[in-house]
N, C-alpha and C positions, 0 to 999 in steps of 0.2 A: 488750685493745686499746690500742696506745700512744697517746701524747698527741697526736701528729701526725695519725694517722688520725682521732681522736676530734674533733679541732679542725676538720678538713675537713669530717666528716659534719655537725657542728653548723652550721658555716657554710652548707653546701649545703641543709640543711634550711630554716634561717631565711631565706635567700634566695628559696627557692621560695615560703614561705609569705607573705613580705612582697611578692613579685612579684605573687602572686594578689590581694592587698589593694590594691596599687597599680593593677593593671588595672581593678578595679571602680571605684576613685576616678577614674582617668583616663577611663574610659568614660562615667561620670555627668557629669563635668565638660565632656567634649567636646560633649555633647548638650544641656546645660543653656541654656534660653532660646531654643532653636533650634526653628524649625518642622520636625516631623518628615517633612513631605513636601518639605521644601527639598532641591533637587538639590545634591549635593556633587561628583559627577563624571559626565561624560558622554563616551561613547566613541562613535566612528563617526556621531556626529551624533544618534542616537536611542536608544543604549544608556545608561540612567541607573542611578545608585546613589542611594538615599536613606537619610537620617540617621534611620532609626526606632530607637527605644530597644529594648533587650532585654526580651523577655517577663518579667513579673514573676515567674512561677513558677521560670524558668530563673535569674533573679538571686538569689531567696531560696535556692535549692538551692546556688548557688555560695557566698553567705554562710554558710549552715549548714555547708556542707564545711570552710570555713576555721574557723569556731567549733569544729567537731569536732576539727580538727587541733591546736588549742591544748590542749583537754581531753585528747586522746589523748597528746600528748607530755608532758603533766605526769603522767599516770598510768602510762604504759608507756615503755620504753626506745625511743628514736628519735633523741635528741640527743647522738649520740656515746657517751661513757662514762656519761652520766646514766641511771641504772636506773629512773627513775620512782618515784613515791610508792608504788606497789604492789609494787616490787621483783620484778616478774615477769620469768621466763626460760622459754624453751622446754623446758629440763633440768628446772626445778621443776615445770612444768606435767605433763610426762612422768611424773616421780616421783609427783605426786599421783595421777595417773590410774592408774599401775602398782600403787600401794599400794591404791586403791579396788578395782581388779580383783582383786588378791590377797586382799583382805579377803572380797569377794563369793565367791571361789573356796573360801576357807577356811569360810564359812558353808554353802555348798552341800554340801561333802563332810565336814562335821563329823560326820555319823553314821557315817562309815567308819573314824574313829579306833578303834584296838583290833581292827579286823577284818583278817583275812588278805588278803594280795595275791590269792589264789585267790577269795575271796568278792568282792573289788573286781572281778575280771576278768569275773564273771558280771553285773554291772550294766551294761545297755546304754547308759544315760545317761553313766556314769563312763567307759566305754571309748570313746564318742564324744569326749568331751573329751580323753582320752588319745591319740586318733588324731590330733587337731589339734595336740596338744603335740609328738607325734612328728614330724609333718610340718614343724612349725616349728624343732624343735631337733636332730633326728636324721637326717632324711632326706638331709641333705647328704653324709653319709658312708654310711649304710647303704641308702640309696635309699628312694624313696617307697613301694616295696612291701616294705621291710625285708630284701630278698634280698641286700643287700650289693654288693660288687664286689671286685676284685682288691685284697687288702690290707685289706678291710673285712669283718667276719663277716656271713654270713647269720644273720638272727635268726628265721627261720621253720623251721629244721630242729631236729634234737635234738643237734646238736653244740655243746657248750659249752666254751670255752677255760678259763673260770675257775669252771666249775659253774654248774648250771642251778636250784638250789634257789632258794627266795624270798630267803633271806638272801644268797646269793652274787649274784644278779642285782641286788638292791637295793644292795649294797656296790659292785658295778661301776658302776652309774649315779651313786650319790651320791659315792663317793670317787674314781672312775676307775681306770684300770689302766694299768700301763707294762709292756709286753713287750719284753723284749731277748734276741736270741739272737746270740751273738758269732760273728764271722766266723772260719773255720777254714782259710781258703785257704793262709796262710802255713805253717801247720803240716802240712796235708795235701799240698800241692802240687796241680798239675792232675790228675794220675792219681789221687792219693787222694781228691780231691774227687768226681771222676768214679765211683770205686768206691762211695764212701758214697751217693751219689745213686742208684746202680744198686741198692744194697741197700735203700734206702728205697722205691724204685718196687716192688720184689719184696715187701716187707712188706705193701703194699696191694693186691697181686695184679696190678699192672701189668707188662707185658713189659720186661725188661732183661736184659742179659748175666749169665748165671749164674756166669760166671768172675769178672767184675768184682764181682758181689754177694758172693761168698764172699771176695774180698779186701777188701771194704769192711766185712764184719761185724765183724772185729776193731777195725777204727778206730772203727766206730759204738759198740761196747762201751767202748772206752777214752774217747771224747770226748763221745758223745752220750746215752748210757744214764742218766747222772746226772740229766738233767732229763726225757728223754722215756721212760725205763724200759728195762730189758733187752729187754722184748718190744716197745718202740716205742708202747706205749699211751698215753703222755703222762702229764702230772701236772698236774691242775686247780689245785693249789696254787700252781704256779709259773707257769701260764698256757702250759705246754708242750703243743703240740697232739698228738693221737693220730695216729700216722704208719700205722696199719694200716686206717684206713677210707678212704673215697673223697671225703673233704673236704679241699679245698687252698687255703689262705688266699692264698697267693702264687703259685699255678700249679703244675701237676703235670708240665710238660714237663722233659726233662733239662736244657735251658738254664735253666729256672726254678729247678730244684733246685740246679744248679750254682752259680748266683748267690747263692741263699739260704745254702747251705753255706760258700761261699767268702767272702762279704761280710757275711753275718749279716743280721738284720732287727731293726728297732726300730719298735714300734707304741705309740701312745699314745691312750688314751681319757681325755679331759679330765673332771675332777669336776664334777657338776652341782648338788649339794646346796646349796652357797652361793649360786649363781646363780638356781636354780629354787625352791628351798625344799622342806621336807618332803612337803608334799601333792602337788605335781607330780612329784617323783621317785618317789613311792609309786604314783601313776597310771600313770607311764611304766614302771615295773617290772612292775605287773600287766598292762599292755598287751603288752609283751615276752613275758612268760611265756604270755599268751593265744595268741600267735602260734605257739607250738610245742605240740603235743599228744603226750602228756599234759603238762599245764603243769608239773608238778613233777618230771619226770624229770631226774636229774642230767645225764644225756646221756653219751656216751662221752668 
């Protein structure tokens, strides 16, 4: 907060508090020594206003409110840049509450240390907590039902880009993943891109021009087999998807495949270990594994 804004806030707060003090003083001064029933104003000959004092309870509440404001402004921020004697901020309060919640979580799941993710996935209480963690941290991309969307993997099937072992899933969540497929449009040209797309479609059993697929096979072997394998079955070490199944991350239409091959794709899964901590990451990994049965299949 710059000095100008700080000064403005300080003056505004002080003026408001002093105005309340002045109002009480002025009200008491105006009614002192006067008959409460003395008529002060008359309208239309019979409509009168009397100078009755304020009710005592209301007056004392007003005075207590003013005294409270002095105490509050001394303890907490309210006078511009002055932080108050308690040095309180909403950030420090959030940090304290977050640390307390984290400590409670660690105590609750201390018994799971040293246990496998499969063992954690069988605990109903742990999975209830993990489900809430997933909804809060993962559902934006993967959906509330974990079935993903175009460009975001479905976590409920057995198809794993980077592997479905406990170690692989934990690594994916804790350290994140970066999937990069280069664009081949300039190398292949439009016809070459369409030929490779036709070959990829036929790898998965989808209808496509046989002539175009034959032409695209040599280009696939030269440019794509290094990552996806000579048979197109993928490589989990590289995050290269299996092209022979019916799971399509970015769509399976000729238009989608043409765009993928010509322009490439870049996917980023952000790391969560530093943000969430070891226990929450293990809970999430166990939950993700529990979504796909059997939980420890590496998947295609």
